N, C-alpha and C positions, 0 to 999 in steps of 0.2 A: 489316150484315145477314149471313144466312147463305146460302151458294151453294145453290141449289134442288136440285142433283143430290146434294149431301151430305144435305140434309134427307131426301130420299126413301129414301136408303141407309140412314139411321139408323132410319128408320120401318121399313123391311124388315127391319133387323137385330132390332128389338124384336119383330116378329111372327114372324120366322123362329125366333128363340130360344124364344119362347113355344110355338110348334108343337112343337119338339123336347123341350121340358121345361115343361110347363104350370104346374108348381109355382112356377117362377121369377116368375110373375106376384105372388106375395106380395111380392117386392123392390121392385116397382113400383107399389104399390096408388095411389099418388097421381096416376099418369098415366091421365087419362081419355080415352076415344076422341075426344073433341072437340078435344084437342090435336094429332091428327094432321093433317097439312096436305092429305093427298089423300083424297077420299071413299071409295075403295076401302079405304084402309088404316083409316079410321074404322069402316067396317063390319065389317072382318075382326077389328079389336081389340074391338068391341063384341061379336061373336060369341064370340070367345075367352073373354072374361069370363063372359059368359052361360052357356057351356058347362060351367063349373066348378061350378055348381049344377043345370043341367039333365042333364048327362051326366057326373058325377064320376068314373065308372070307365072312361071312354074312354081307350083306349091312344094312345100317340104315332103308332102306325102307322095306326089308324083315324080319329085326329083330322082330317087334311085333307078326307076324305069328308064327315065330320060338318060341318065349317065350310063347305064349298062348298054343301052342301044348304040350309043355313041362311040364308046370304047371297044365294045365286042371283045373283051378279054375273057379266056377261058377261066372259068371259076370265079369270075368277078360279075355275077348276075345280080339282078335286083335284090334277092334275098341276103347275098353277101353284103351289100351296101347297106341295107337295113341293120345287119348285126354290126356293122362298123359304127352306124349311127347310134346304135342303142348301147354299145361299148364304150363310146367317147365320153370323157368328162364333160364338165360345163362348157357349152359354147362360149360363154364370157371369157373364158380362160385361154381362149385360142392363141393369143399373142404370146403367151408363156411357152406353149407347145411348139409354135413357130420359131421362138428363139432356140429352142433344143434342135430343132431340125437344121436350122442355120449354122448352130455351133458344130455340129457333126459334119455338115458339109465341109465347113472351114478346115476341120481337122482331116478330113479326107484329101482335100486339096494339098494340104501341108505334106500329107504322107506321099502323095503322088510326085510332088517336086523333089522331096528327099529321095525317092526312088530314081528319078531321072538323073539327079546330081550323081548318085552312086553309080548309075550305069555309064555315064559319061567320063567320069573321072573316078575310078574305083581306087581306093586307098589313099586319096588325096585329102589331107587335112586342111581345114580352112584357117586362115589368120586369126580368126576371133574364136577364143576357146569357148565362149558363151555359146554361140552359134554351132559349134563343133559338138558341144554337150546336147544341145538341142537336137541336132541331127541323129546323134546316137539313141536318144531317148525315143525319137519317132521310129527309128528302125527297130527298136526292141518290141514296140506295141503295134506296128503297123499291120500284123497279121490279124488283129481284131477288127479291122475296118471292114464294115459289111458291104461287099460288092456283089450285087445281084445281076445275074445275066437275063437277057431279054426273054429267054424261053423258060425262066423259073416260074412256077406256079404263084398265084396271089397267095401271100401270107395269111394264114387264119387270123380272125379278130382276136384280139387279146382276151383272155378269160383266166382269171385267178385259179391256181390249182386248188381243187376241191379234195376233201377227204373222201375216201372210199368207205363204205360200210364195213363195219367189222373191225376197223383200226382201233388198236387199243391206245387210249390216251394217257398221258402222264401228267398227273396233277402237279401243278407247281405251287410254290408255298405262297402264302398270303401277301408277302412282300411284292413278289413278282407280279402277282395277279393285280396288286394295286397300280403298280407301274404301268402295266398293260392298259388298265382302265383310263389312266391319265392320257396316255398316247393316243388311245382310242377316241377320246373326247376331243382332244388337241386337233386331231386329223379330220374329225367330222365336223368340228365347230370351231374353225380357225379364229373366229373372234375372241376366243379365250386365250390365245397364245400372247397377246400383247400385255395381259395382266400377269399371266403365270410366268412368262419367260422373263420378266423383269427382275425376278427375285428366286426363282428356283433353278439352282445351278446344275449343270450336267452330271455331276459327281454323285449325286442322290440316286441316280439310275444305276442299275447293274452294269457293269462293263461289257461291252459287247454291242449286239444289235439294237438293245433297247436305248442305251446311251447315244449310239450313232444316230438312230432315228430322232430322238429328241433334238439333239444338235442340228440336224438338217431341217427340222420343222422351225427351229428359232431362226436359223440363217434365212430361209426362204421368206418367212415372214418379215425379217428385217429388211430384206431387199424389195418389199413391197408386192411381191409376187404371190399368186394364189397358192394356198397350201392344200394340196391333195395328194393322193397316192403316187401320181406319176412324177410330180414336181419334186416331192420328198425322195422317192427312190433315185431320181436322177442326181439329187444333191449328195445322197449316201455314196453313190458310186463315184462322184468326184472327189469325196474326201479321201477315199483310200481304194482305187481301181484294183489293186492286188488283192485285197481281202474283201472283195465284193460278195457278200452273202447276207441279204436281207431276210434272213430266216432264223427262227427260233424253234428249238426242237420241243413239240408239243405230244408227239406220239412216238411210238418206238420204231416203225419201219420208214416212215417218210417225213419231210418237213414241209409243209404247205407254205404257201406265201404269206410272210408275217405281215406285212402291210395290208394285204387284202384281208387277212383275218382281223386286223385292227380296224379296218373301214367297215367292217360287217358286224362288229361287236356292239351290242346294244347299250348305250349310255344315257345317262340322265344329265341334261344340260346343268353345268354349274358345279357338279361334283369334282371336277379337276382341281378347283381351288382348295375344296375341303381336303381331298386325298393329297394334294402336294404339301399342304400345310402338315399333315400327318406324316409324310414321307421325310420332310425336312426335320421335324422333331425327332423321329427315330434316328435319322442320320446324325444329328448333333449329339444325342444321348450316346450313340455308339462311339462316336469319336471322343467325347469326353471320357467315357469308361475306359477306352482304349488308352488314352493319354495319362489317366490316373494309375492304370494298372502298369504302364510302362515306368512312371515316375517312382511307384512303390518299389518296383523290382530293380531300378537303378540304385534307390536308396539303400535297399537292403543288401546289395552286392558291394556297396562303396566301403572299405574299410575305416575311413575317417569318420563315418557317420555312426560307427559302433560306440556303445557307452563304455566309458573306462570305470574300472572298479575303484582306482585311487587316483588322486590328483596330487602331484607334486610340484607345487608352485613355488618357485624361488625367486626372489627379487634382489637385484644388486643395489637398488637405491635406498639409501638409508632412510629409515622410517623416522619421521619426526614425533617423538613422544609429547603428548599434549597432557599436561598436568590438570587434573580436575579443578575446577575453581573451589576455594575454601568455603565451607559451609558459613553462611552468615550467622553470626552470633547476636543474641538479643543485647541490647544495650545494657551496661552494668547498672545495677539498682543502686541509686544514692541512699546512703545510710543517713538516717535522720539522727542528729545529735540528741542524746539524751541529757535533759536538763536535771541536774541533781540539785535538790533543796540545800540552801545554805543553813544548816542548823547549827547554832552555836551552843556550845555547852553552857 
């Protein structure tokens, strides 16, 4: 299922983007007001769609007052609608937010059908084991479906949890600060994802939220969707709904929203490439040092590798004895005959 808070944020992103640029509703003509989970959002969405024909010339500055008058919802006045518009991400990304809303609505419909089947035929197992397992999974997670009643107040516009004054910060090491800087730039400047994501593998990041956020950024970018705080957090939740905690401990008492902190971190465009190269170099050096240490430890512990004090090598094959070649002697010197004189007495 989908986290209720993320569903409300996606619906507010759609409404806020439409308030800032009403022409963007053409990009999400398939999204009808009944797909919204909260009744306030359903009424606001219907009023926005209707205003395109009843007040086509209304400007974005005057639109909050117009929608507030038509809906007359307690708590959803013009100031509330302006806060929705200010908190909304980029209007050009409205199609991605609408896809999230539609996905959550489909999951709610599935959960509703599962509940009806369970009520009409309790304990009856279906003939298809795959569908049976799907129904069981839906039952386990259906309590997270956001179901709002008509008398519920309008949900407050999303605001990242800010630190309170006096909180004691915990300094993280340089390695983690470098990882946070890379993630902050990729989140704020998604055009860097295509180059960095092609060679920077996720294992370079610390296991946990940092690695999950990087993997989500790469997946969202590969799908061709806009990379921002909401789309990345939605993808992080889809990766592991049971362990959904996009937070990193940076102070003693509380854990502010990690993605919001990354989105507000001051970065220099282009530093992600340099920092990523340094991270990979450090990771490779660490792995090489670990592999060398493990190899040396295994070699030292292997009895066969220990040197022997004496070697007793015996061979059973007879050794052929090779006689050395005789030394070459110089040729004999020929004796010159001595001629004796023939002396007669």
